[in-house]
Each structure stands twice: as C-alpha cells, then as structure tokens.
C-alpha positions as CSV (number, residue, x, y, z in Angstrom):
1,M,0.0,0.0,0.0
2,E,2.4,2.6,-1.1
3,N,0.0,5.0,-2.9
4,A,-1.3,7.7,-0.5
5,A,-4.8,7.7,-2.1
6,V,-5.0,3.9,-1.6
7,L,-3.7,4.2,1.9
8,R,-6.3,6.9,2.7
9,E,-9.1,4.8,1.3
10,W,-8.0,1.8,3.3
11,F,-7.7,3.9,6.5
12,E,-11.2,5.3,6.0
13,R,-12.7,1.9,5.6
14,V,-11.0,0.8,8.8
15,D,-12.1,3.9,10.6
16,S,-15.7,2.8,10.7
17,N,-16.9,5.4,13.1
18,R,-15.3,8.2,11.1
19,S,-13.4,9.6,14.1
20,G,-10.2,10.2,12.1
21,N,-8.4,7.6,14.3
22,I,-8.4,3.8,14.4
23,T,-8.2,1.7,17.5
24,A,-6.1,-1.3,18.1
25,V,-9.2,-3.6,17.7
26,Q,-10.0,-1.9,14.3
27,L,-6.4,-2.3,13.2
28,Q,-6.2,-5.9,14.3
29,G,-9.3,-6.7,12.3
30,A,-8.1,-5.0,9.2
31,L,-4.7,-6.7,9.4
32,S,-6.3,-10.1,9.8
33,V,-8.2,-9.5,6.5
34,G,-4.8,-9.4,4.9
35,N,-3.8,-12.7,6.6
36,L,-1.7,-11.0,9.2
37,D,-2.9,-12.4,12.5
38,F,-1.5,-10.5,15.5
39,S,-2.5,-10.6,19.2
40,L,-4.1,-7.5,20.5
41,S,-1.0,-6.7,22.6
42,I,1.2,-6.7,19.4
43,V,-1.3,-4.4,17.6
44,Q,-1.3,-2.1,20.6
45,Q,2.4,-2.1,20.5
46,M,2.3,-1.2,16.8
47,I,0.1,1.8,17.7
48,R,2.4,2.9,20.6
49,M,5.4,2.8,18.2
50,Y,3.8,5.4,15.9
51,D,1.3,7.2,18.3
52,F,3.1,10.5,17.9
53,D,0.3,12.5,19.6
54,G,0.0,10.0,22.4
55,N,-3.8,9.5,22.3
56,G,-3.7,5.7,22.2
57,T,-5.1,5.5,18.6
58,M,-3.7,6.0,15.2
59,N,-4.5,8.9,12.9
60,F,-3.8,8.7,9.2
61,E,-0.2,10.2,9.4
62,E,0.7,7.7,12.1
63,F,-0.8,4.9,10.0
64,V,1.3,5.9,7.1
65,A,4.4,5.7,9.3
66,L,3.4,2.2,10.5
67,N,2.6,1.1,7.0
68,K,6.1,2.2,5.9
69,F,7.6,0.0,8.7
70,L,5.4,-2.9,7.8
71,L,6.3,-2.7,4.1
72,K,10.0,-2.6,4.9
73,V,9.7,-5.7,7.1
74,Q,7.4,-7.5,4.6
75,N,9.8,-6.8,1.7
76,L,12.8,-8.0,3.7
77,F,10.9,-11.2,4.6
78,T,10.1,-11.8,0.9
79,V,13.8,-11.5,0.0
80,L,14.9,-13.8,2.8
81,E,12.3,-16.5,2.7
82,R,13.3,-17.7,-0.8
83,G,9.9,-19.1,-1.7
84,R,9.6,-21.3,1.5
85,G,7.0,-19.1,3.2
86,Y,9.1,-19.0,6.4
87,L,12.5,-17.8,7.8
88,N,14.9,-20.1,9.6
89,P,16.8,-18.6,12.6
90,D,19.8,-17.6,10.4
91,D,17.4,-15.7,8.1
92,V,15.8,-14.0,11.1
93,Y,19.2,-12.9,12.3
94,E,20.2,-11.6,8.9
95,G,16.9,-9.7,8.7
96,L,17.4,-8.1,12.1
97,V,20.9,-7.1,11.1
98,R,19.6,-5.6,7.8
99,L,17.1,-3.6,9.8
100,G,19.9,-2.2,12.0
101,F,19.4,-4.4,15.1
102,S,22.2,-6.1,16.9
103,L,21.4,-8.8,19.5
104,D,23.9,-11.0,21.4
105,S,23.5,-14.7,20.7
106,P,21.5,-15.7,23.9
107,S,19.1,-12.8,23.5
108,F,18.6,-13.5,19.8
109,L,17.9,-17.2,20.4
110,T,15.4,-16.4,23.2
111,V,13.6,-13.8,21.2
112,C,13.6,-16.0,18.1
113,E,12.2,-19.0,20.0
114,S,9.6,-16.8,21.7
115,F,8.1,-15.7,18.5
116,D,8.3,-19.0,16.7
117,K,4.8,-20.2,17.7
118,N,5.2,-23.7,16.4
119,K,8.7,-24.1,17.8
120,K,10.0,-25.7,14.6
121,G,12.6,-23.0,13.6
122,M,10.3,-21.7,10.9
123,V,9.2,-18.1,11.5
124,R,6.2,-17.0,9.4
125,L,5.6,-13.4,8.2
126,D,3.3,-12.4,11.1
127,E,5.8,-13.8,13.6
128,F,8.7,-12.0,12.0
129,I,6.8,-8.7,12.0
130,S,5.9,-9.3,15.7
131,L,9.5,-10.0,16.5
132,C,10.7,-6.9,14.7
133,I,8.1,-4.8,16.5
134,F,9.2,-6.2,19.8
135,V,12.9,-5.5,19.1
136,Q,12.2,-2.0,17.8
137,S,10.1,-1.3,20.9
138,A,12.8,-2.6,23.2
139,R,15.3,-0.4,21.4
140,N,13.0,2.6,21.8
141,L,12.6,1.9,25.5
142,F,16.3,1.3,26.0
143,N,17.1,4.6,24.2
144,S,14.8,6.5,26.4
145,F,16.9,5.5,29.4
146,D,20.3,5.8,27.6
147,T,20.4,9.5,27.8
148,T,24.2,9.6,27.4
149,K,24.0,7.4,24.3
150,Q,26.7,5.1,25.6
151,G,24.8,1.9,25.0
152,R,24.4,1.3,28.7
153,V,21.7,1.9,31.2
154,T,21.2,1.2,34.9
155,L,17.8,0.7,36.2
156,D,16.9,0.5,39.9
157,F,13.7,0.4,41.8
158,N,13.5,4.2,41.8
159,H,13.2,4.3,38.0
160,G,9.5,3.8,37.8
161,Q,9.4,0.8,40.1
162,L,10.8,-1.5,37.4
163,P,11.8,-4.9,38.6
164,D,15.0,-6.5,37.3
165,I,13.7,-8.0,34.0
166,K,15.4,-9.2,31.0
167,V,14.4,-8.4,27.4
168,A,14.1,-12.1,26.7
169,D,11.6,-12.5,29.5
170,V,9.4,-9.7,28.1
171,A,9.7,-11.3,24.7
172,K,8.3,-14.6,26.0
173,R,5.4,-12.9,27.8
174,Q,4.6,-10.8,24.8
175,A,4.7,-13.7,22.4
176,R,2.2,-15.4,24.6
177,G,0.0,-12.3,24.7
178,L,0.9,-11.6,28.3
179,Y,2.7,-8.4,27.7
180,V,1.8,-5.7,30.3
181,D,2.8,-2.1,30.1
C-alpha cells in the first residue's frame, strides 16, 4: 500500500466510526483480513510505536508511518524466505541485522524462540513482524533510558518501580499475549 490515495481509502474503511483515528481492535481486524494475525498486545504495541500524539489511537499520518515500517519488514521477509514461506533462525538474524538491530546470541535465540509459535525453527511473516516490533520497541525503551548514548543503562527500583527484568523474559510474555505495560 504505497500510494497515498490507496492508503487513505483503506484507512477510512477501517475507521468505521469516522473519528479520524483507528483503534487497536480496528487495526487488528483490518490486518487479519490481509492474513496478518496479531495478538491485540502486538497491535497495541504497533500503535504505541507510531502514536506521535499519544492519544492511544492511530491517525492517518501515524498509520502511514506504521505502513512504511510494515512494508519494509514484509519486503525483507520476501527477500529472505526464498519461496519457502518462512524464515529459519539464520534468516531472522540476517533480517534483524539488515534492519539495523544487533542482539547478542543468547538474547537473539530467546527472542527468536519466543516468536516461533510452532517451535519448529520456521518463522512466518506475522511472527517476523511481531518479533521486529518487539525488538524496535525494546530499542526505543532502552534509548529512552540511555540519555548519554553510551549503550548502557542502569535501572533500579526508583526508575518507575521497574523490577530486574530481561528483554528475553518480556519477549516470551509478549509472544504469549501476556505483555503488560
């Protein structure tokens, strides 16, 4: 959906109440029509990634930004899947690198396993998109704490009462639809 007029038409169909914004439930339903089945928590995360005005919904401009991200990830998936319909872990790693992400081996394996619903080492498109959304969101969160841009943060109980959690643990919860803000 690269054409602005086509995107606008699609957005207006999804915005059934004509509010100028779409909700996570509306976006989830629309994506499922295109055979992209995401949990509500993943769709909510999509919206949070591009909710520039912070109202919890997605206006047309925010939707265009999300669409650009989704197209980039879908196109990369198409290149890497080589007609198989899935990515193996090496393909997933290459895809993340091409998208500008760098994960150490244990974190990568945990995240990859967390988003491989069938646990067969075959990551489908919707799983790859979910994985990329998680990694991008984790990066955004990390960067918000890395104010000195040194690639290192220290969190303690006084930073918003965050317990000592690992990115991999959050990935597992999110993949199971248990992600909590």
